[in-house]
C-alpha positions as CSV (number, residue, x, y, z in Angstrom):
1,M,47.8,-109.6,-183.4
2,S,45.4,-111.6,-185.5
3,K,45.0,-115.3,-184.9
4,L,44.2,-115.8,-188.6
5,P,47.0,-116.4,-191.2
6,N,47.3,-113.7,-193.9
7,H,46.1,-115.2,-197.2
8,G,46.2,-111.9,-199.0
9,L,42.6,-111.2,-198.0
10,E,41.9,-107.5,-197.4
11,H,38.8,-106.3,-195.7
12,R,38.4,-102.5,-195.6
13,E,35.5,-100.6,-194.2
14,S,34.4,-97.2,-195.5
15,P,35.8,-94.2,-193.6
16,R,32.2,-93.0,-192.9
17,E,31.8,-96.0,-190.5
18,F,34.7,-95.1,-188.2
19,G,32.7,-92.6,-186.2
20,G,30.0,-95.1,-185.3
21,I,28.1,-98.1,-186.5
22,T,24.4,-98.9,-186.8
23,G,23.0,-102.2,-185.7
24,T,22.3,-103.1,-189.4
25,E,26.0,-102.5,-190.3
26,F,27.1,-104.4,-187.3
27,V,25.0,-107.5,-188.3
28,R,26.6,-107.3,-191.7
29,R,30.1,-107.0,-190.3
30,V,29.6,-110.1,-188.1
31,L,28.4,-111.9,-191.2
32,K,31.5,-110.7,-193.1
33,A,33.7,-111.9,-190.2
34,A,32.1,-115.3,-190.5
35,T,32.9,-115.4,-194.2
36,V,36.5,-114.5,-193.3
37,L,36.6,-117.4,-190.9
38,H,35.3,-119.7,-193.7
39,A,37.9,-118.3,-196.1
40,H,40.5,-119.5,-193.6
41,G,38.9,-123.0,-193.5
42,Y,36.7,-122.7,-190.4
43,H,33.7,-124.3,-192.3
44,R,32.1,-125.7,-189.2
45,I,31.4,-122.2,-187.9
46,R,27.7,-121.2,-188.4
47,Y,26.0,-117.8,-188.5
48,V,22.4,-117.1,-187.6
49,A,20.7,-113.7,-187.3
50,A,17.0,-113.4,-186.6
51,Y,14.6,-110.9,-185.1
52,A,14.0,-111.3,-181.4
53,P,10.4,-112.5,-180.7
54,A,9.3,-109.0,-180.0
55,G,10.8,-107.8,-183.2
56,L,12.6,-104.8,-181.6
57,H,16.1,-106.3,-181.7
58,V,18.2,-108.5,-183.9
59,R,19.9,-111.5,-182.3
60,V,23.1,-112.7,-183.9
61,H,24.8,-116.0,-183.0
62,V,28.0,-117.4,-184.4
63,G,29.4,-120.7,-183.2
64,R,30.3,-124.2,-184.0
65,D,27.8,-126.3,-185.9
66,T,27.4,-128.6,-182.9
67,E,25.9,-125.8,-180.8
68,L,24.2,-123.7,-183.4
69,P,21.3,-123.7,-184.1
70,S,20.2,-125.6,-181.1
71,E,16.7,-126.0,-179.6
72,D,18.1,-125.9,-176.1
73,M,19.5,-122.4,-175.7
74,S,20.6,-122.8,-172.1
75,G,23.3,-120.8,-170.4
76,A,25.7,-123.6,-171.2
77,V,25.1,-123.2,-174.9
78,F,25.4,-119.4,-174.8
79,E,28.8,-119.8,-173.3
80,K,30.0,-121.6,-176.4
81,L,28.7,-118.9,-178.9
82,A,29.7,-115.4,-180.0
83,Y,26.4,-113.6,-179.7
84,T,24.8,-110.2,-179.4
85,S,21.4,-108.5,-179.5
86,V,21.3,-105.1,-181.3
87,D,18.9,-102.3,-182.3
88,N,19.7,-99.9,-185.1
89,A,21.2,-97.1,-183.0
90,F,24.4,-95.4,-184.2
91,L,27.0,-96.3,-181.6
92,K,30.8,-96.1,-181.4
93,E,31.1,-99.7,-180.2
94,R,29.0,-102.8,-179.9
95,D,29.2,-105.8,-177.5
96,L,29.9,-109.3,-178.9
97,S,29.9,-111.9,-176.1
98,G,31.5,-109.4,-173.7
99,H,34.0,-108.1,-176.1
100,A,33.8,-104.5,-177.3
101,V,33.7,-104.3,-181.1
102,T,34.4,-100.7,-182.2
103,A,33.3,-99.0,-185.4
104,G,36.8,-99.0,-186.7
105,M,37.4,-102.8,-186.4
106,N,37.6,-104.7,-189.7
107,A,36.2,-108.2,-190.5
108,D,39.6,-109.9,-189.6
109,Q,39.5,-108.3,-186.2
110,I,35.9,-109.3,-185.6
111,A,36.8,-112.8,-186.7
112,D,39.4,-112.9,-184.0
113,V,36.8,-111.8,-181.4
114,I,34.6,-114.7,-182.6
115,L,37.4,-117.2,-182.3
116,G,38.2,-115.9,-178.8
117,A,34.5,-116.2,-177.7
118,I,33.9,-119.8,-178.8
119,P,35.6,-123.0,-177.7
120,P,38.6,-123.9,-179.8
121,I,37.8,-125.2,-183.3
122,D,40.0,-126.6,-186.1
123,A,40.0,-125.3,-189.6
124,T,38.5,-128.3,-191.4
125,N,37.9,-126.7,-194.8
126,D,35.2,-129.5,-195.3
127,D,32.0,-127.6,-196.1
128,P,32.5,-125.4,-199.1
129,E,28.8,-125.4,-199.9
130,Y,27.9,-123.7,-196.6
131,A,30.8,-121.3,-197.0
132,A,29.6,-120.4,-200.5
133,R,26.0,-119.9,-199.2
134,L,27.2,-117.6,-196.5
135,K,29.3,-115.6,-198.9
136,E,26.3,-115.3,-201.2
137,L,24.2,-114.0,-198.4
138,L,26.8,-111.3,-197.7
139,Q,26.8,-110.3,-201.4
140,R,23.1,-109.9,-201.3
141,F,23.3,-107.4,-198.5
142,D,21.4,-104.3,-199.8
143,G,21.8,-101.9,-196.8
144,R,18.7,-103.3,-195.1
145,V,19.0,-105.7,-192.2
146,D,16.2,-107.9,-193.6
147,S,18.6,-108.9,-196.5
148,V,20.9,-110.8,-194.1
149,L,18.4,-112.2,-191.6
150,R,16.7,-115.4,-191.1
151,Q,13.1,-114.2,-190.7
152,R,12.0,-117.0,-188.5
153,S,13.8,-117.6,-185.1
154,P,15.9,-120.8,-185.3
155,W,14.6,-121.7,-181.9
156,R,11.0,-121.5,-182.8
157,Q,11.0,-123.4,-186.0
158,A,8.0,-125.5,-184.9
159,D,5.8,-122.4,-184.4
160,P,4.2,-121.7,-187.9
161,T,2.9,-118.4,-186.6
162,F,6.3,-116.9,-186.0
163,G,7.1,-115.0,-189.1
164,P,7.5,-116.1,-192.7
165,P,10.0,-118.7,-193.7
166,G,13.5,-117.2,-193.8
167,L,16.7,-117.7,-195.6
168,P,18.3,-121.1,-194.9
169,L,21.5,-120.3,-193.2
């Protein structure tokens, strides 16, 4: 049963995706789940996706604004985030902070996984500007992972050699 109230929001995935999910689509779905949380007033939840330093995987982090992004990505901080590292393989399920997210799960169900993976947070409904930016980022998704990524790692901002400036998330 969903932890989120039903506000008439419907989130359907295409039937093609129920057999498996690529890393690109998984990154998009986690972003979509973050926008669902914002639609329910959880405006203090943040989403960051960036290439790993080697460029072979995408790291996705979703958590409270007090932990994300953070310069100190110690084990204690990771315990407070919903996170994953993905490649673009076509898999039946993906891991999000130790929770299996299957190809058939919709954004509401993934939002529940996120809420279960991070410390309790109240729906403050107090940052509609950030919620709108995140929704715009989702709308710009064009089937390529680059369209929903921050190109520069949030934990290496001071290093000007690490990739071009990315989207402000």
